[in-house]
C-alpha positions in Angstrom: 8.7 166.3 222.6 7.9 169.0 219.6 9.1 166.2 217.4 6.3 163.7 219.1 3.9 165.7 218.3 4.6 166.4 214.9 4.9 163.1 214.0 1.9 162.3 215.6 0.1 165.2 213.5 1.3 163.9 210.8 -0.3 160.4 211.0 -3.3 162.0 212.4 -3.6 163.8 209.0 -2.3 161.0 206.8 -5.3 158.6 208.6 -7.7 161.7 207.9 -6.8 162.1 203.9 -7.2 158.1 203.6 -10.2 158.1 205.5 -12.0 160.7 203.4 -10.8 159.0 200.5 -11.9 155.5 201.1 -14.6 155.7 198.6 -12.6 156.9 195.8 -9.5 154.3 196.6 -12.9 151.2 196.9 -13.9 152.9 193.2 -10.8 152.0 192.5 -11.0 148.5 193.1 -14.7 148.5 192.6 -14.5 149.8 189.1 -17.5 150.2 186.4 -15.7 149.5 183.3 -17.5 148.7 180.1 -20.2 151.2 181.4 -21.9 151.7 178.2 -22.4 148.1 177.7 -23.0 147.1 181.0 -25.8 149.8 181.5 -27.6 149.0 177.4 -28.2 145.2 178.3 -28.6 145.1 182.0 -31.3 147.9 181.3 -32.4 145.6 178.3 -32.5 142.4 180.4 -34.2 144.1 183.5 -31.0 143.3 185.6 -29.5 145.4 188.4 -26.2 147.0 186.1 -24.4 146.8 189.9 -25.2 143.2 190.0 -23.6 142.6 186.7 -20.5 144.8 187.7 -20.0 142.2 190.7 -20.2 139.5 188.6 -17.9 140.6 186.2 -15.1 141.5 188.7 -15.9 138.4 190.3 -15.3 136.2 186.5 -12.4 138.5 184.9 -11.8 141.7 187.3 -12.6 143.7 183.8 -9.8 141.7 181.8 -11.8 141.1 178.1 -9.4 138.7 177.4 -9.6 136.2 180.5 -9.9 132.7 179.3 -10.0 130.2 182.5 -8.6 127.0 183.1 -11.8 125.6 181.9 -11.9 127.5 178.6 -14.6 129.7 180.0 -13.7 133.2 178.0 -14.2 136.9 178.4 -15.4 139.4 181.0 -18.1 137.6 182.3 -16.1 134.1 181.7 -18.7 132.3 179.2 -18.1 128.8 178.0 -18.5 129.0 174.3 -21.3 126.2 174.0 -23.4 128.1 176.6 -22.5 131.7 174.3 -23.1 129.7 171.1 -26.9 128.4 172.7 -27.7 131.7 173.9 -26.7 133.4 170.7 -28.3 131.2 168.5 -31.6 131.0 171.0 -31.6 134.6 171.4 -30.4 136.6 168.8 -30.2 134.1 166.0 -26.4 134.5 165.0 -23.2 132.6 165.4 -20.3 132.7 167.8 -16.9 131.9 167.9 -14.6 131.6 170.8 -12.8 135.0 169.2 -16.0 137.2 169.4 -16.0 136.0 173.1 -13.4 138.5 174.0 -14.9 141.5 172.3 -16.3 142.9 175.4 -20.1 144.1 173.8 -20.6 140.7 172.8 -19.6 138.8 175.8 -21.2 141.5 178.2 -24.5 140.9 175.8 -24.7 137.1 175.6 -23.6 137.0 179.8 -26.0 139.4 181.0 -28.6 137.5 178.7 -27.8 134.4 180.3 -27.8 135.6 183.6 -31.1 137.1 183.2 -32.5 133.6 181.8 -31.2 132.1 184.8 -33.3 135.1 187.1 -36.3 134.0 185.1 -35.8 130.2 186.0 -34.6 130.7 189.4 -36.0 133.9 190.2 -33.4 134.6 192.9 -30.5 136.0 192.8 -28.3 134.3 195.4 -30.0 130.8 192.9 -29.2 132.1 189.4 -25.5 133.0 190.4 -25.3 129.2 191.6 -26.6 128.0 188.2 -24.5 130.4 186.2 -21.5 129.3 188.5 -22.8 125.5 188.3 -24.5 125.0 186.1 -28.4 125.2 185.6 -29.1 121.3 185.5 -26.6 121.1 189.0 -28.3 123.7 190.6 -32.3 122.5 189.4 -30.9 119.2 190.9 -30.0 120.6 194.8 -32.9 122.3 194.9 -34.7 118.9 193.8 -32.7 116.8 196.0 -33.5 119.2 199.1 -29.8 120.3 199.3 -30.8 123.7 199.0 -33.9 126.1 198.6 -35.4 127.5 195.8 -35.8 130.9 197.6 -32.0 131.0 197.8 -32.0 131.4 201.8 -29.8 128.4 202.7 -26.8 129.5 200.3 -24.5 128.1 203.0 -25.4 124.7 201.6 -24.4 125.1 198.5 -22.3 121.5 198.8 -19.6 123.5 195.8 -17.7 124.9 198.1 -15.8 127.1 195.0 -19.9 128.1 194.3 -20.5 128.9 197.5 -17.7 130.9 197.8 -18.5 132.2 194.6 -22.2 133.6 195.7 -20.9 134.9 198.3 -18.1 136.9 196.8 -20.5 138.3 194.2 -23.3 139.1 196.7 -21.1 141.2 199.0 -19.3 142.6 196.1 -23.2 143.6 195.0 -23.5 145.2 198.5 -20.3 147.2 197.9 -21.2 148.3 194.5 -24.5 149.2 196.0 -23.2 151.3 198.5 -20.8 152.9 196.7 -22.5 153.7 193.3 -26.7 153.5 194.2 -28.1 156.5 192.0 
């Protein structure tokens, strides 16, 4: 009987330790790597840095050398053509595939691109869909009445990958807000 009480007491203590440290454990998963760049460029572009962290987590899980099977590169998984367009139009500079693995360059261009999408689409869910599927594709979904411009029906996003992508980032964004909201 003493042994059972000792085991049960140990289990309760372990569970309490886990519960009390749950937020710290979550912070290991929902990281804020590259904070210097995320905070700087999010502020410059009027984007919540916690949303940028959620995008980076979904895109590369903070691996600055990540390259997708479609060729998207770096932390924010930018396609080279998109990054070049943003770099030339917004910063009057050239970008190479190698420079896209530089965390600061990738975050600066990725946040600016997302800010441009927010300016066009006005709603986070719709801008996230455009970040994933492309702005022309999302605009055609809106024009054809497949999704609403206000983002109220993201469940209707026809590309399964994009549908899940938007949901994941919005869920992670909520977690980031709960963990880090200042």
